[in-house]
C-alpha positions in Angstrom: 0.7 144.9 6.1 -2.8 143.9 7.2 -5.4 141.7 5.5 -9.1 142.5 6.3 -11.3 139.5 6.0 -14.6 137.9 6.9 -14.2 134.2 7.1 -17.8 133.4 5.9 -17.4 135.4 2.7 -16.6 133.4 -0.4 -14.1 136.0 -1.7 -12.3 135.9 1.7 -12.2 132.1 1.6 -10.4 132.2 -1.7 -7.6 134.3 -0.1 -7.6 132.1 3.0 -7.2 128.9 0.9 -4.4 130.6 -1.1 -2.6 131.6 2.1 -2.8 128.1 3.5 -1.6 126.5 0.2 1.4 128.9 -0.1 2.2 129.1 3.6 2.2 132.9 3.4 1.5 134.6 6.7 -0.3 137.9 6.8 -1.7 139.6 9.9 -5.5 139.4 9.6 -8.3 141.5 10.9 -11.8 140.2 10.8 -14.6 142.5 9.8 -18.2 141.6 10.5 -19.7 142.6 7.2 -23.1 141.2 8.2 -23.3 143.9 10.8 -22.1 146.6 8.3 -18.7 147.1 10.0 -17.1 147.8 6.6 -19.2 151.0 6.3 -17.7 152.4 9.5 -14.4 154.2 9.9 -11.6 153.6 9.4 -12.7 150.8 7.0 -15.0 153.1 5.0 -12.0 155.3 4.1 -9.6 152.5 3.5 -11.9 150.7 1.0 -14.7 152.7 -0.5 -15.9 149.5 -2.3 -17.0 148.3 1.1 -16.1 144.7 0.3 -13.8 142.1 1.8 -11.1 141.1 1.4 -8.8 144.0 1.1 -5.1 144.3 1.8 -3.5 147.4 3.4 0.2 147.7 2.6 2.8 149.3 4.8 2.9 152.4 2.7 -0.8 152.9 3.0 -1.8 151.6 -0.4 -5.0 149.4 -0.3 -5.6 146.5 -2.7 -9.0 145.0 -2.9 -10.3 142.0 -5.0 -9.2 138.5 -3.9 -7.3 137.7 -7.1 -5.3 140.9 -7.0 -4.4 140.3 -3.4 -3.3 136.8 -4.1 -1.2 137.8 -7.1 0.5 140.6 -5.1 1.3 138.3 -2.2 2.7 135.6 -4.5 4.9 138.0 -6.4 6.3 139.5 -3.2 7.0 136.2 -1.6 10.1 134.0 -2.1 8.2 130.8 -1.5 8.5 127.9 -3.9 4.8 127.4 -4.4 3.5 129.5 -7.3 -0.2 129.1 -7.8 -0.2 131.6 -10.7 2.3 129.6 -12.7 6.1 129.8 -13.3 6.3 130.1 -17.1 4.5 132.4 -19.5 2.5 129.4 -20.9 1.5 128.3 -17.4 0.5 131.8 -16.4 -1.6 132.2 -19.5 -3.4 128.9 -19.2 -4.1 129.5 -15.5 -5.5 132.9 -16.1 -7.6 131.7 -19.0 -9.3 129.1 -16.9 -9.6 131.4 -13.9 -11.3 134.1 -16.0 -13.7 131.6 -17.5 -14.6 130.1 -14.2 -15.3 133.5 -12.7 -17.2 135.0 -15.7 -19.4 131.9 -16.4 -19.7 130.5 -12.9 -18.7 132.5 -9.9 -20.2 135.9 -10.9 -23.5 134.5 -12.3 -24.1 132.3 -9.2 -23.2 135.1 -6.8 -25.6 137.4 -8.5 -28.2 134.6 -8.5 -27.7 134.1 -4.7 -28.2 137.8 -4.0 -31.4 137.8 -6.0 -32.8 134.6 -4.7 -32.6 134.6 -0.9 -34.4 136.9 1.4 -31.3 137.5 3.6 -29.8 139.6 0.7 -32.7 141.9 0.4 -31.3 145.4 0.3 -27.9 143.9 -0.5 -28.3 142.9 -4.1 -25.1 144.7 -5.1 -22.0 143.6 -3.2 -20.7 146.4 -0.9 -24.0 148.3 -0.8 -27.2 148.9 1.2 -30.0 150.1 -1.1 -33.5 149.5 -2.2 -32.7 147.8 -5.5 -35.3 145.0 -6.0 -34.4 141.3 -6.2 -35.1 139.5 -9.5 -35.4 135.8 -9.0 -35.0 135.2 -12.8 -31.4 136.3 -12.4 -30.9 133.2 -10.1 -32.3 131.0 -12.9 -30.0 132.6 -15.5 -27.0 132.1 -13.2 -27.7 128.4 -12.7 -28.1 127.9 -16.5 -24.9 129.8 -17.2 -23.0 127.7 -14.7 -24.5 124.5 -16.1 -23.0 125.3 -19.5 -19.7 125.9 -17.8 -20.0 122.6 -16.0 -20.6 120.7 -19.2 -17.3 122.1 -20.6 -15.4 121.7 -17.3 -16.5 118.2 -16.7 -15.2 117.1 -20.1 -12.0 118.9 -19.5 -11.4 117.3 -16.1 -11.4 113.9 -17.8 -8.0 114.8 -19.2 -6.3 116.4 -16.3 -6.0 116.2 -12.5 -6.5 119.9 -11.9 -8.1 122.7 -13.9 -5.0 124.2 -15.5 -2.7 121.2 -15.5 -1.3 118.5 -13.2 -0.8 120.7 -10.2 -3.0 122.9 -8.1 -3.4 126.5 -9.2 -5.4 129.6 -8.4 -7.9 128.5 -11.0 -8.7 125.4 -8.8 -9.4 127.7 -5.9 -11.8 129.8 -8.0 -13.4 126.7 -9.4 -13.8 125.2 -5.9 -15.7 128.4 -4.9 -17.9 128.1 -8.0 -19.0 124.6 -6.9 -19.6 125.9 -3.3 -21.8 128.6 -4.8 -23.7 126.1 -6.9 -24.4 124.1 -3.7 -25.5 127.3 -1.9 -28.0 128.2 -4.7 -29.3 124.6 -4.6 -28.2 123.7 -8.1 -28.4 120.1 -9.0 -25.3 118.8 -10.8 -25.1 115.0 -10.0 -24.5 114.2 -13.7 -21.1 116.0 -13.6 -19.1 113.1 -12.1 -15.7 114.5 -12.9 -16.5 117.8 -11.2 -17.9 116.1 -8.2 -14.7 114.0 -7.8 -12.5 117.0 -8.3 -14.5 119.1 -5.8 -14.4 116.3 -3.2 -10.6 116.0 -3.6 -10.2 119.8 -3.1 -12.6 119.8 -0.2 -10.6 117.2 1.7 -7.4 119.1 0.9 -8.6 122.6 1.8 -10.3 121.5 5.0 -7.4 119.4 6.3 -5.2 120.5 9.1 -2.0 119.7 7.2 
């Protein structure tokens, strides 16, 4: 089994945080997607979506998408830490929040970043190189979508230590990356004190050596 990553990619970071939190070890190969290494063989044939991360299993099957990779690794590991939950209710609540964070925050902000900054010219769609034009208005829409999400999330975090309950879950990892994208797109969110405190707590945890 091999995991193909690029450490600077947000989606790769989600998997890297998951691996650290669960103490799951997977042999990792770094692909320099900024130089287009994902379009070269054998990577082009392994993953025609041309994105990282992707996981190559021992039987040759390839799994892409960070959440799918994390779920597969957790279900095939005997560790005691289960970031997707241990009961049907926990799993449902975690997935509910993870989906909402991704749909209302992560994806709008990622699309906004790709349409705002010059370095993504010709790369508006993830895993592509084409002449699609950038539309700065998409960045504005992404920020406003995330602001609505933050209003709801900030109120929710007044009632709980983590997004989906009293312990860390995959939803917190997704939420952490939402805030990281908000910072990257230069969104102002000082009024959301609960989110700031929660993000700072996660930042210390995820960046620690422990």
